[in-house]
C-alpha positions as CSV (number, residue, x, y, z in Angstrom):
1,M,6.4,-56.1,37.8
2,E,3.6,-57.7,35.7
3,K,0.9,-55.5,37.1
4,G,3.1,-52.5,36.7
5,F,4.0,-53.5,33.2
6,L,0.3,-54.0,32.2
7,Y,-0.5,-50.7,33.8
8,F,2.3,-49.1,31.8
9,L,0.9,-50.6,28.6
10,A,-2.6,-49.3,29.4
11,I,-1.2,-45.9,29.9
12,M,0.8,-46.1,26.6
13,N,-2.3,-47.1,24.7
14,G,-4.1,-44.0,26.0
15,L,-1.1,-41.7,25.3
16,L,-0.7,-43.0,21.7
17,R,-4.4,-42.2,21.1
18,N,-3.9,-38.6,22.3
19,I,-0.5,-38.0,20.7
20,G,-0.5,-34.7,18.8
21,S,-3.7,-33.4,20.4
22,E,-2.0,-30.9,22.8
23,Q,1.4,-29.7,23.8
24,N,1.7,-31.8,27.0
25,I,-0.1,-35.1,27.2
26,I,2.1,-36.5,30.0
27,P,1.5,-34.7,33.3
28,K,3.9,-35.0,36.2
29,E,1.4,-37.1,38.2
30,M,1.7,-39.8,35.6
31,F,5.4,-40.2,36.2
32,E,4.7,-40.5,40.0
33,L,2.0,-43.2,39.5
34,L,4.3,-45.3,37.3
35,E,7.1,-45.0,39.8
36,N,4.8,-46.3,42.5
37,K,3.7,-49.3,40.3
38,I,7.3,-50.2,39.2
39,E,9.8,-50.9,41.9
40,N,12.9,-51.7,39.9
41,K,15.0,-48.6,39.4
42,D,16.4,-49.7,36.0
43,E,12.9,-50.3,34.8
44,I,11.8,-47.0,36.1
45,A,14.6,-45.3,34.2
46,I,13.6,-47.1,31.0
47,V,10.0,-46.0,31.4
48,D,11.0,-42.4,32.2
49,S,13.2,-42.4,29.0
50,F,10.3,-43.8,27.0
51,L,7.8,-41.3,28.3
52,S,10.3,-38.4,27.6
53,Q,10.8,-39.5,24.0
54,L,7.0,-39.9,23.6
55,Q,6.5,-36.4,25.0
56,N,9.1,-35.0,22.5
57,L,7.3,-36.8,19.7
58,N,4.0,-35.5,20.9
59,V,5.3,-31.9,20.9
60,Q,6.6,-32.3,17.3
61,M,3.3,-33.9,16.1
62,E,1.3,-31.2,17.9
63,Q,3.4,-28.5,16.3
64,M,3.0,-30.0,12.8
65,K,-0.7,-30.3,13.3
66,W,-0.9,-26.7,14.6
67,M,1.2,-25.3,11.7
68,N,-0.7,-27.3,9.0
69,T,-3.9,-25.8,10.2
70,H,-2.5,-22.3,10.0
71,Y,-0.7,-22.9,6.7
72,R,-4.2,-23.4,5.2
73,I,-5.1,-19.9,6.4
74,L,-1.8,-18.6,5.0
75,H,-2.7,-20.1,1.7
76,E,-6.0,-18.3,1.7
77,F,-4.2,-15.1,2.6
78,A,-1.7,-15.6,-0.3
79,Q,-4.7,-15.9,-2.7
80,I,-6.1,-12.6,-1.4
81,C,-2.7,-10.9,-1.9
82,S,-2.5,-12.1,-5.5
83,K,-5.9,-10.7,-6.3
84,T,-5.7,-7.1,-5.1
85,L,-3.4,-4.2,-5.6
86,N,-5.3,-2.0,-3.1
87,E,-2.9,-1.3,-0.2
88,D,-5.7,-0.6,2.3
89,I,-7.4,-3.8,1.6
90,L,-4.1,-5.7,1.9
91,L,-3.4,-4.3,5.3
92,E,-6.9,-4.8,6.7
93,K,-7.0,-8.4,5.4
94,T,-3.6,-9.0,7.0
95,Y,-5.0,-7.9,10.4
96,E,-8.1,-10.1,9.9
97,M,-5.9,-13.1,9.1
98,V,-3.5,-12.5,12.0
99,S,-6.4,-12.2,14.4
100,Q,-7.5,-15.7,13.3
101,V,-4.2,-17.3,14.2
102,M,-3.1,-15.4,17.3
103,S,-4.2,-12.9,19.9
104,A,-3.9,-9.4,18.4
105,D,-5.3,-6.9,20.9
106,S,-2.7,-4.5,19.4
107,F,-1.2,-4.9,15.9
108,F,0.9,-2.9,13.5
109,I,3.0,-3.0,10.4
110,V,5.9,-0.6,9.9
111,L,7.7,-0.2,6.6
112,Y,11.3,0.8,6.5
113,T,13.8,1.9,3.8
114,E,17.4,1.3,4.8
115,G,19.2,4.5,5.6
116,D,16.1,6.4,6.6
117,S,15.8,8.0,10.0
118,H,12.1,7.4,10.2
119,L,9.5,4.5,10.1
120,D,6.5,4.5,7.9
121,M,3.6,3.2,10.1
122,V,1.2,2.1,7.4
123,F,-1.2,0.2,9.6
124,M,-2.0,0.2,13.3
125,V,-5.0,-1.2,15.1
126,E,-5.7,-1.4,18.8
127,N,-8.8,-2.8,20.5
128,G,-10.5,-2.9,17.1
129,K,-9.8,0.7,16.3
130,I,-7.7,1.5,13.2
131,F,-5.4,4.5,13.6
132,P,-4.3,6.8,10.7
133,K,-1.0,6.2,8.9
134,R,1.9,8.2,10.1
135,I,5.6,8.7,10.1
136,V,7.5,7.8,13.3
137,E,11.1,8.7,14.1
138,F,13.6,6.1,15.1
139,G,13.8,6.0,18.9
140,D,14.3,4.0,22.0
141,N,11.6,1.3,21.3
142,Y,11.3,-2.3,20.3
143,T,10.6,-1.6,16.7
144,S,13.8,0.4,16.1
145,K,15.8,-2.2,18.0
146,V,14.4,-5.0,15.8
147,I,15.4,-3.1,12.7
148,K,18.9,-2.5,14.0
149,T,19.5,-6.0,15.3
150,R,17.4,-7.9,12.8
151,E,16.3,-10.1,15.7
152,I,12.9,-11.1,16.9
153,I,11.8,-9.7,20.3
154,H,9.4,-12.0,22.1
155,E,8.3,-10.7,25.5
156,K,6.1,-13.2,27.3
157,Q,5.3,-10.7,30.1
158,S,6.0,-7.1,29.4
159,S,7.0,-4.7,32.1
160,E,8.2,-2.1,29.6
161,P,6.3,1.0,28.5
162,K,4.0,0.2,25.7
163,E,5.2,0.7,22.1
164,F,4.4,4.1,20.6
165,D,2.2,5.0,23.5
166,E,2.3,8.7,22.4
167,I,0.3,7.6,19.4
168,I,-2.3,5.3,20.7
169,G,-3.0,6.2,24.3
170,E,-3.1,4.1,27.4
171,Y,-4.1,0.7,26.3
172,E,-1.6,-1.6,28.1
173,T,-0.6,-4.9,26.6
174,S,1.5,-7.7,28.1
175,A,2.9,-10.4,25.8
176,C,4.3,-9.1,22.6
177,L,6.0,-10.1,19.4
178,F,8.1,-7.8,17.2
179,V,9.3,-9.5,14.1
180,P,11.7,-8.1,11.4
181,V,10.7,-8.6,7.8
182,I,13.8,-9.4,5.9
183,I,13.6,-9.8,2.1
184,D,16.7,-10.3,0.0
185,D,18.8,-9.6,3.0
186,H,17.2,-6.1,3.5
187,V,15.1,-5.2,6.5
188,K,11.8,-4.0,4.9
189,G,9.9,-3.4,8.0
190,V,8.5,-4.8,11.3
191,I,5.2,-6.7,12.0
192,S,4.0,-6.8,15.6
193,A,1.2,-8.5,17.5
194,Q,0.6,-7.7,21.2
195,S,-1.8,-9.3,23.7
196,L,-3.3,-8.4,27.0
197,E,-2.6,-12.0,28.2
198,D,0.7,-13.2,29.5
199,F,2.4,-16.0,27.5
200,A,0.0,-15.5,24.6
201,Y,2.5,-16.5,21.9
202,R,4.6,-19.5,21.1
203,K,7.6,-20.1,18.8
204,E,5.3,-21.0,15.9
205,H,3.7,-17.5,16.1
206,E,7.1,-16.0,15.3
207,E,7.4,-18.0,12.2
208,L,3.8,-17.2,11.1
209,L,4.4,-13.5,11.6
210,Q,7.6,-13.7,9.5
211,I,5.6,-15.4,6.7
212,I,2.7,-13.0,6.9
213,G,5.0,-10.0,7.1
214,A,7.0,-11.0,4.0
215,Q,3.8,-11.8,2.1
216,V,2.1,-8.5,2.8
217,I,5.1,-6.2,2.4
218,N,6.0,-7.9,-0.9
219,S,2.4,-7.3,-2.0
220,I,2.5,-3.7,-0.9
221,E,5.8,-3.1,-2.8
222,T,4.2,-4.7,-5.9
223,A,1.1,-2.6,-5.6
224,R,3.2,0.6,-5.2
225,L,5.4,-0.4,-8.2
226,Y,2.3,-1.0,-10.3
227,E,0.8,2.4,-9.2
228,K,4.1,4.1,-10.1
229,I,4.3,2.4,-13.5
230,Y,0.6,3.1,-14.2
231,S,1.1,6.8,-13.2
232,M,4.2,7.0,-15.5
233,S,2.1,5.5,-18.3
234,Q,-0.4,8.3,-17.9
235,T,2.0,11.2,-17.5
236,D,3.8,13.3,-20.1
237,E,7.5,13.3,-19.4
238,L,8.2,16.8,-20.6
239,T,5.4,18.7,-18.9
240,A,4.3,16.4,-16.1
241,L,0.7,16.8,-17.2
242,K,-1.5,13.8,-17.8
243,N,-1.1,12.4,-21.3
244,H,-3.2,11.4,-24.3
245,R,-4.1,8.0,-22.8
246,A,-5.2,9.6,-19.5
247,F,-7.3,12.2,-21.3
248,H,-9.3,9.5,-23.2
249,E,-9.8,7.4,-20.0
250,D,-10.9,10.4,-17.9
251,L,-13.3,11.9,-20.5
252,T,-14.8,8.5,-21.2
253,K,-15.4,7.9,-17.5
254,L,-17.1,11.3,-17.1
255,I,-19.3,10.9,-20.1
256,N,-20.3,7.4,-19.0
257,Q,-21.5,8.9,-15.7
258,G,-24.0,10.9,-17.7
259,N,-26.4,13.7,-16.8
260,Q,-23.7,16.4,-16.2
261,E,-22.2,19.2,-18.3
262,I,-18.5,18.9,-19.2
263,T,-16.6,21.7,-20.8
264,L,-13.7,20.7,-23.0
265,V,-11.0,23.2,-24.0
266,M,-8.4,22.4,-26.7
267,I,-5.3,24.6,-26.8
268,D,-2.7,24.9,-29.5
269,S,0.4,27.0,-29.4
270,D,0.7,29.8,-32.0
271,H,4.4,30.1,-32.4
272,L,6.1,26.9,-31.4
273,K,7.5,26.2,-34.9
274,K,8.9,29.7,-35.1
275,V,10.6,29.3,-31.7
276,N,12.1,26.0,-32.7
277,D,13.4,27.3,-36.0
278,N,14.9,30.5,-34.5
279,Y,16.1,29.4,-31.1
280,G,16.3,25.6,-31.2
281,H,14.3,22.8,-29.6
282,D,15.6,23.5,-26.1
283,F,13.7,26.8,-26.2
284,G,10.8,25.0,-27.8
285,D,10.7,22.7,-24.8
286,K,10.7,25.6,-22.4
287,Y,7.8,27.1,-24.4
288,L,5.8,23.9,-24.0
289,R,6.6,23.7,-20.3
290,I,5.5,27.3,-19.7
291,L,2.3,26.6,-21.6
292,A,1.7,23.5,-19.4
293,D,2.6,25.4,-16.2
294,G,-0.1,27.9,-17.1
295,I,-2.7,25.1,-17.4
296,K,-1.5,23.8,-14.0
297,S,-1.9,27.3,-12.5
298,I,-5.7,27.1,-13.1
299,S,-6.1,23.4,-12.3
300,N,-7.8,22.0,-9.2
301,E,-10.0,19.1,-8.3
302,H,-12.6,20.2,-10.9
303,I,-10.1,21.3,-13.7
304,E,-7.6,18.9,-15.2
305,G,-5.0,19.6,-17.9
306,Y,-3.5,17.2,-20.4
307,R,-0.8,17.3,-23.1
308,Y,-2.7,15.8,-25.9
309,A,-0.1,15.6,-28.7
310,G,2.9,17.8,-29.7
311,D,1.8,21.4,-28.9
312,E,-1.8,20.5,-28.4
313,F,-3.3,20.5,-24.9
314,M,-6.7,19.6,-23.5
315,I,-8.5,20.9,-20.4
316,I,-11.5,19.1,-18.9
317,I,-13.7,21.2,-16.7
318,K,-16.3,19.6,-14.5
319,P,-19.6,21.4,-13.9
320,T,-18.8,22.1,-10.2
321,T,-16.3,24.8,-11.0
322,N,-17.3,28.3,-10.0
323,N,-15.3,30.0,-12.7
324,G,-16.6,30.6,-16.2
325,I,-14.5,29.8,-19.3
326,D,-13.8,33.5,-20.0
327,Q,-12.4,33.9,-16.5
328,L,-10.2,30.9,-16.8
329,Y,-9.0,32.0,-20.2
330,E,-8.0,35.4,-18.8
331,K,-6.1,33.8,-16.0
332,L,-4.2,31.7,-18.5
333,L,-3.3,34.8,-20.5
334,E,-2.2,36.6,-17.4
335,Y,0.1,33.7,-16.5
336,Y,1.7,33.7,-20.0
337,S,2.1,37.5,-19.9
338,S,4.0,37.2,-16.5
339,N,6.1,34.2,-17.5
340,T,8.1,34.7,-20.6
341,I,11.2,33.0,-22.1
342,V,14.2,35.4,-21.9
343,T,16.8,35.0,-24.6
344,S,20.0,37.1,-25.1
345,N,18.1,39.9,-26.8
346,E,14.4,39.5,-26.4
347,Q,11.5,38.0,-24.5
348,I,9.3,35.3,-26.0
349,R,5.7,35.2,-24.8
350,V,3.6,32.1,-25.0
351,S,0.6,32.7,-27.3
352,I,-2.3,30.2,-27.6
353,S,-5.4,29.6,-29.7
354,S,-8.3,27.8,-27.9
355,G,-11.5,26.0,-28.9
356,V,-14.3,25.2,-26.5
357,A,-17.0,22.5,-26.7
358,V,-19.6,21.4,-24.1
359,Y,-21.0,18.0,-23.4
360,P,-23.8,17.1,-24.2
361,T,-24.6,20.2,-26.3
362,N,-21.7,19.8,-28.8
363,G,-21.3,16.1,-28.6
364,L,-22.6,13.0,-26.9
365,T,-19.5,10.8,-27.3
366,V,-15.8,11.3,-26.8
367,D,-15.2,11.4,-30.6
368,S,-18.1,13.8,-31.4
369,L,-17.1,16.2,-28.6
370,K,-13.4,16.1,-29.7
371,K,-14.5,16.9,-33.3
372,S,-16.5,19.9,-32.0
373,V,-13.7,21.3,-29.9
374,D,-11.2,20.7,-32.8
375,D,-13.5,22.6,-35.2
376,A,-13.6,25.5,-32.7
377,L,-9.8,25.5,-32.4
378,Y,-9.4,25.4,-36.2
379,L,-11.7,28.5,-36.5
380,A,-9.6,30.3,-33.8
381,K,-6.4,29.6,-35.7
382,K,-8.0,30.6,-39.0
383,Q,-9.0,33.9,-37.5
384,G,-5.4,34.8,-36.7
385,G,-4.8,32.9,-33.5
386,N,-4.3,34.2,-29.9
387,Q,-8.0,33.9,-29.3
388,L,-10.8,31.7,-27.8
389,V,-13.7,30.3,-29.9
390,I,-16.7,28.5,-28.4
391,A,-18.4,25.9,-30.5
392,D,-22.0,26.8,-31.6
């Protein structure tokens, strides 16, 4: 027994040095060696119990060590999420981070709004190739099942057809994780990692994906909310054109780019006060909306309209447009001629006065260009309205 006991102590010393270094530090062969060294069955039972408890402790220590290492990476990821509102950057960084902590031969993130019959696949990468965003219908697949059941699917060896193979081709994976992202008791989406290797994932990977998924989807929702609020802050509620704030930001940005000609058009309604006085402000609002719709009818990637203030509107025309100012003005008049306000006994036609100024000829700054276009508009009004005046 003494030799067996000393042998046992020597083994314990080695095991304690290695505890927490890997998942299994006590191979089956070690049990067999000890049983050969110790003849007493009661003593063997005690040794077996001791080794089993030591193995359990080792597993817990190894898991804590593994998680602590990866929590540091999660902390770095949280820092990234807090510093950007760019959705594409968030998604790409998510994939990069997941790839550091687990096999991700295939990886995707799906967003879901409860009640919808479709999934919003906002990010998908396979074998290093990023696929375009797309809408996917609910179907007979793991992702839809995860959303319905709110339960993780962890396939260690997959014999099922690959997820969304109609989208991404014939790249077969084996082990896979499909993890629902649940925030405030609502399923917000699914995050999935898939590997070519069998048994690629462990229980801790499920927890990591849950944390990562919640972090990135929260960040995406924040980014989209910010974008919505920012858009609302730059949009006129009545006409849906960009507003005074957006006009100044856009014009300043264009002027700061320099070395290009910018045409600025200022428009003022001729009869809004009369419409308000005779028919009420509801008709006055219709008048303004038709005026704005006319501007929208000529707008494109090179022409942008703004409700500047009250019944004053601005149009910024970039130099790449193929239409001259006279042609655009005629199109505006044609629109207003075809779109009138019908009252009980007459039709009201939108009438406008317009001034035009050009950067850099009529001004080198936002303020000087605005003054030039305002002076041209004043002259158009002074000359009777319903006309276009171009600054000298």
